[in-house]
C-alpha positions as CSV (number, residue, x, y, z in Angstrom):
1,M,-35.0,-13.1,13.0
2,K,-31.4,-12.3,12.3
3,Q,-28.9,-15.0,12.1
4,E,-26.4,-15.1,14.9
5,I,-22.7,-14.8,14.2
6,L,-19.6,-14.6,16.3
7,I,-16.9,-12.0,15.7
8,I,-13.6,-13.2,17.3
9,Q,-11.5,-10.0,17.2
10,P,-12.2,-6.5,15.9
11,L,-12.7,-6.2,12.2
12,M,-12.4,-3.0,10.1
13,P,-15.1,-0.6,11.1
14,E,-16.9,-0.5,7.8
15,L,-17.2,-4.3,7.8
16,S,-18.3,-4.4,11.4
17,E,-21.0,-1.9,10.7
18,I,-22.4,-3.9,7.8
19,L,-22.4,-7.2,9.8
20,H,-24.2,-5.5,12.7
21,Q,-26.9,-4.3,10.4
22,Q,-27.5,-7.7,8.8
23,Y,-26.9,-10.1,11.7
24,H,-27.1,-10.5,15.4
25,C,-23.4,-10.2,16.1
26,H,-21.7,-11.4,19.3
27,R,-18.3,-9.9,19.9
28,L,-16.2,-12.5,21.6
29,Y,-13.4,-9.9,22.4
30,E,-15.8,-8.0,24.6
31,Q,-16.7,-11.0,26.8
32,T,-15.3,-10.9,30.3
33,D,-16.3,-14.5,30.9
34,V,-15.9,-16.4,27.7
35,A,-16.9,-19.8,29.2
36,L,-20.2,-18.4,30.5
37,F,-20.9,-16.6,27.2
38,L,-20.3,-19.9,25.2
39,S,-22.5,-21.9,27.6
40,Q,-25.4,-19.4,27.0
41,H,-24.9,-18.6,23.3
42,G,-22.5,-21.1,21.7
43,H,-25.2,-23.4,20.5
44,K,-26.9,-20.7,18.5
45,I,-23.8,-19.6,16.5
46,R,-23.9,-20.8,12.8
47,A,-21.1,-18.6,11.5
48,V,-17.9,-17.0,12.7
49,A,-16.1,-13.9,11.3
50,T,-12.4,-13.7,12.0
51,R,-9.2,-12.4,10.7
52,G,-6.3,-14.3,9.1
53,D,-3.9,-13.5,11.9
54,V,-6.4,-14.5,14.6
55,G,-8.1,-17.6,13.1
56,L,-10.3,-19.7,15.4
57,A,-8.9,-21.7,18.3
58,A,-9.7,-25.4,18.3
59,E,-11.2,-25.3,21.8
60,L,-13.5,-22.4,20.7
61,M,-14.5,-24.3,17.6
62,A,-15.4,-27.3,19.7
63,A,-17.7,-25.0,21.9
64,L,-19.8,-24.1,18.8
65,P,-21.8,-27.2,18.0
66,A,-24.0,-25.5,15.4
67,L,-21.1,-23.9,13.5
68,E,-21.3,-24.2,9.7
69,L,-19.1,-21.4,8.3
70,I,-15.9,-19.7,9.2
71,T,-15.3,-16.6,7.2
72,V,-11.7,-15.2,7.2
73,F,-10.9,-11.6,6.6
74,G,-7.6,-12.5,5.0
75,V,-5.9,-15.5,3.4
76,G,-4.2,-17.1,6.4
77,T,-5.7,-20.3,7.8
78,D,-2.7,-21.4,10.0
79,A,-4.6,-20.4,13.1
80,I,-7.6,-22.6,12.2
81,D,-7.7,-26.4,12.8
82,L,-8.7,-27.2,9.3
83,A,-8.8,-31.0,9.9
84,A,-11.4,-30.5,12.7
85,A,-13.4,-28.2,10.4
86,R,-13.4,-30.8,7.6
87,D,-14.4,-33.5,10.1
88,R,-17.4,-31.5,11.1
89,N,-18.2,-30.3,7.5
90,I,-17.5,-26.7,8.5
91,T,-16.8,-24.5,5.4
92,V,-13.9,-22.1,5.7
93,T,-13.7,-19.1,3.3
94,I,-10.8,-16.7,2.7
95,T,-10.6,-13.5,0.7
96,S,-9.1,-15.4,-2.2
97,D,-7.2,-13.6,-5.0
98,I,-8.1,-10.2,-3.6
99,L,-4.9,-9.2,-1.8
100,T,-2.4,-11.0,-4.1
101,D,-1.3,-7.9,-6.0
102,D,-0.9,-5.8,-2.8
103,V,1.3,-8.4,-1.1
104,A,3.4,-8.8,-4.2
105,D,3.8,-5.1,-4.6
106,L,5.0,-4.8,-1.0
107,A,7.5,-7.6,-1.5
108,L,9.0,-5.6,-4.3
109,A,8.9,-2.4,-2.3
110,L,10.8,-4.1,0.5
111,M,13.4,-5.5,-2.0
112,L,13.9,-2.0,-3.4
113,S,14.0,-0.4,0.0
114,T,16.6,-2.7,1.4
115,S,18.8,-2.8,-1.7
116,R,18.7,0.9,-2.3
117,Q,18.6,1.8,1.4
118,I,15.6,4.0,1.0
119,V,14.8,4.4,4.6
120,A,18.4,5.1,5.7
121,Q,18.8,7.6,2.8
122,D,15.7,9.4,3.9
123,T,17.0,9.7,7.4
124,F,20.4,10.8,6.1
125,L,18.8,13.6,4.1
126,R,16.5,14.8,6.9
127,S,19.3,14.9,9.4
128,G,21.2,17.5,7.3
129,A,24.2,15.1,6.9
130,W,24.1,15.5,3.1
131,Q,25.7,18.9,3.6
132,Q,28.8,17.3,5.2
133,R,29.3,14.1,3.2
134,P,27.8,12.2,0.2
135,P,25.3,9.4,0.7
136,Q,26.4,5.8,0.9
137,L,26.0,3.7,-2.2
138,G,23.2,1.2,-2.4
139,N,23.0,-2.0,-4.5
140,K,21.2,-2.8,-7.7
141,L,18.0,-4.8,-7.8
142,S,17.9,-5.3,-11.6
143,G,19.6,-8.4,-12.8
144,K,20.0,-10.0,-9.4
145,R,18.9,-13.5,-8.4
146,V,15.6,-13.9,-6.4
147,G,14.5,-17.1,-4.7
148,I,10.9,-17.4,-3.8
149,M,9.9,-19.9,-1.2
150,G,6.3,-20.8,-2.1
151,L,5.0,-20.3,-5.6
152,G,1.3,-20.0,-5.0
153,K,-0.7,-17.1,-6.3
154,I,1.3,-14.6,-4.3
155,G,4.7,-16.1,-5.0
156,A,3.9,-16.2,-8.7
157,A,2.8,-12.6,-8.6
158,I,6.1,-11.7,-6.9
159,A,8.0,-13.6,-9.6
160,R,6.3,-11.8,-12.4
161,R,7.2,-8.5,-10.9
162,C,10.8,-9.6,-10.5
163,A,10.8,-10.5,-14.2
164,G,10.1,-6.9,-15.0
165,F,13.5,-6.1,-13.3
166,D,15.3,-8.7,-15.4
167,M,16.0,-10.8,-12.3
168,Q,16.9,-14.5,-12.4
169,I,14.0,-16.3,-10.8
170,A,14.1,-19.5,-8.8
171,Y,11.6,-21.1,-6.4
172,C,10.7,-24.0,-4.1
173,N,7.2,-25.4,-4.5
174,S,5.5,-28.7,-4.5
175,R,4.4,-28.1,-8.1
176,Q,6.5,-27.4,-11.1
177,S,5.8,-24.0,-12.8
178,D,5.2,-23.9,-16.5
179,E,6.8,-20.5,-16.7
180,P,9.9,-20.8,-18.9
181,G,13.2,-19.7,-17.4
182,W,12.1,-20.1,-13.8
183,Q,14.4,-22.5,-12.0
184,R,13.0,-25.0,-9.4
185,F,15.0,-26.1,-6.4
186,G,14.4,-29.1,-4.3
187,D,14.8,-27.5,-0.9
188,L,15.1,-24.2,0.9
189,H,18.9,-24.6,1.5
190,Q,19.6,-24.8,-2.2
191,L,17.3,-21.9,-2.9
192,A,19.0,-19.8,-0.3
193,Q,22.5,-20.6,-1.8
194,F,21.2,-19.4,-5.2
195,S,19.6,-16.2,-4.0
196,D,20.6,-12.6,-3.6
197,F,17.1,-12.0,-2.3
198,L,15.2,-14.8,-0.5
199,V,11.5,-14.1,-0.5
200,L,9.1,-16.0,1.8
201,A,5.6,-16.5,0.5
202,V,4.5,-19.7,2.3
203,P,1.7,-20.4,4.8
204,G,2.6,-20.1,8.5
205,D,1.4,-23.5,9.4
206,A,3.3,-26.1,11.6
207,R,5.3,-27.6,8.7
208,N,6.9,-24.3,7.9
209,R,7.5,-23.0,11.5
210,K,11.0,-21.6,11.9
211,M,12.1,-23.0,8.5
212,V,14.4,-20.1,8.1
213,D,17.1,-20.7,10.7
214,A,20.8,-20.1,11.2
215,E,21.7,-22.7,8.6
216,I,19.4,-21.2,5.9
217,L,20.7,-17.7,6.7
218,S,24.3,-18.9,6.4
219,A,23.4,-20.4,3.0
220,L,21.9,-17.0,2.0
221,G,25.3,-15.4,2.8
222,E,26.8,-12.0,3.5
223,Q,25.4,-10.4,0.3
224,G,21.9,-11.9,0.8
225,I,18.7,-10.1,1.8
226,L,15.7,-11.8,3.4
227,I,12.2,-10.6,2.5
228,N,9.3,-11.9,4.6
229,V,5.7,-11.2,3.5
230,A,4.4,-14.6,4.8
231,R,4.2,-15.1,8.5
232,G,6.6,-14.3,11.3
233,A,6.5,-17.8,12.5
234,V,8.3,-19.2,9.5
235,V,11.5,-17.4,10.7
236,N,13.6,-18.2,13.8
237,E,13.9,-14.6,14.9
238,D,16.8,-15.1,17.3
239,D,18.8,-16.6,14.4
240,L,17.8,-13.8,12.1
241,I,18.6,-11.0,14.6
242,E,22.0,-12.6,15.2
243,A,22.7,-12.8,11.5
244,L,21.7,-9.2,11.0
245,Q,23.8,-8.0,14.0
246,T,26.9,-9.9,12.8
247,Q,26.2,-9.0,9.2
248,R,26.2,-12.6,8.1
249,I,23.4,-11.5,5.8
250,R,23.2,-8.0,4.2
251,G,19.8,-7.1,5.4
252,A,16.1,-7.9,5.8
253,G,12.7,-6.5,4.7
254,L,10.1,-7.7,7.1
255,D,6.3,-7.1,7.1
256,V,5.5,-9.9,9.6
257,F,6.8,-10.9,13.1
258,D,6.4,-13.9,15.3
259,S,4.9,-12.0,18.3
260,E,3.3,-9.0,16.5
261,P,2.3,-6.4,17.3
262,G,4.7,-6.6,20.2
263,I,7.9,-7.3,18.1
264,D,11.3,-8.2,19.5
265,S,12.8,-4.8,20.6
266,R,16.2,-5.8,19.1
267,F,14.8,-5.2,15.6
268,A,14.5,-1.5,16.3
269,S,18.2,-1.0,16.7
270,L,19.2,-2.7,13.4
271,N,20.1,-0.3,10.6
272,N,20.2,-3.0,7.9
273,T,16.4,-3.7,8.1
274,V,13.2,-2.2,6.7
275,L,10.3,-3.0,9.0
276,T,6.6,-2.5,8.2
277,P,3.6,-3.3,10.5
278,H,2.0,-6.2,8.6
279,I,0.6,-3.9,5.9
280,A,0.9,-6.1,2.9
281,S,-2.8,-6.0,2.2
282,A,-3.4,-2.6,3.8
283,T,-4.7,-0.5,0.9
284,A,-8.1,1.1,0.9
285,E,-9.1,-0.6,-2.3
286,T,-8.1,-4.1,-1.2
287,R,-9.5,-3.9,2.3
288,Q,-12.9,-2.7,0.9
289,A,-12.9,-5.7,-1.5
290,M,-11.9,-8.1,1.4
291,A,-14.7,-6.7,3.5
292,Q,-17.2,-7.2,0.7
293,N,-16.0,-10.8,0.2
294,V,-16.8,-11.6,3.8
295,V,-20.2,-10.0,3.5
296,D,-20.9,-12.0,0.3
297,N,-19.7,-15.3,1.7
298,L,-22.1,-14.9,4.7
299,A,-25.0,-13.8,2.5
300,G,-24.6,-16.6,0.1
301,W,-24.4,-19.1,2.9
302,F,-27.5,-18.0,4.8
303,K,-29.5,-17.8,1.5
304,G,-28.6,-21.4,0.9
305,E,-26.5,-20.6,-2.2
306,G,-23.2,-21.6,-0.6
307,A,-20.0,-19.7,0.1
308,I,-18.3,-17.9,-2.9
309,T,-14.7,-18.5,-1.9
310,P,-14.4,-21.7,0.1
311,I,-10.9,-23.2,0.5
312,G,-10.4,-26.7,-1.0
């Protein structure tokens, strides 16, 4: 008999098809009466497949007494009660090291797009305005100062790319980097004061919620640009929108939002932003590799060989 797994929210079609071929899949998002479904099937579920932006609610985890494995399509675990998982010896896996390059690439793309005003210049050209006046000047990226909040694998990959632009690199992180020339600051406020570009690459857990507020944005200053490829929850969006509207910072490149996909409508009217719909890992190559990682974690677990990318 096929093992029974629970899919919390829709996954990419190719992954969903493979899982349905190999397992008896229950789709929670199709249940009209979740409580009834859990009472009838919850005790049979040994594994959950979810996305990084969705996670697994604590009350749902509690309703799955046989749960052994949570496989995450992504690297975010802020929506999972990891302490409860540890207490119950539930293994949590992420698509570790697979999307690092893509996220770092997008961070650089947002830095270039905001500093050189790529989106605004594209609109300017398409409108025919170039025939009446010259385009506005952008700003250099090369040689500027970048502060990276969070120097994990993604943060370090961003820093290495910035080094290719001869940027001065600084960071905040619990661990000291061995990379020569990278300057470590003790707190986010100091990092923001240093930075021309402040890049967020931290988990979106409770300790980091709304860490970027009016005070941090003031420290970043009128010439500063905020780049967020982490989670929307790490930024106080009201403070950010006000800072952008009043030009207390130069601009922002944002791939994540606090209430996505229904983002604050005020962002749409700001011409000093570049906004992308949470696409940091959205390349065909990486999404295929992420899907295979989920498949391999489930296969290894049910064969008794263990998960291949469990978190520590």
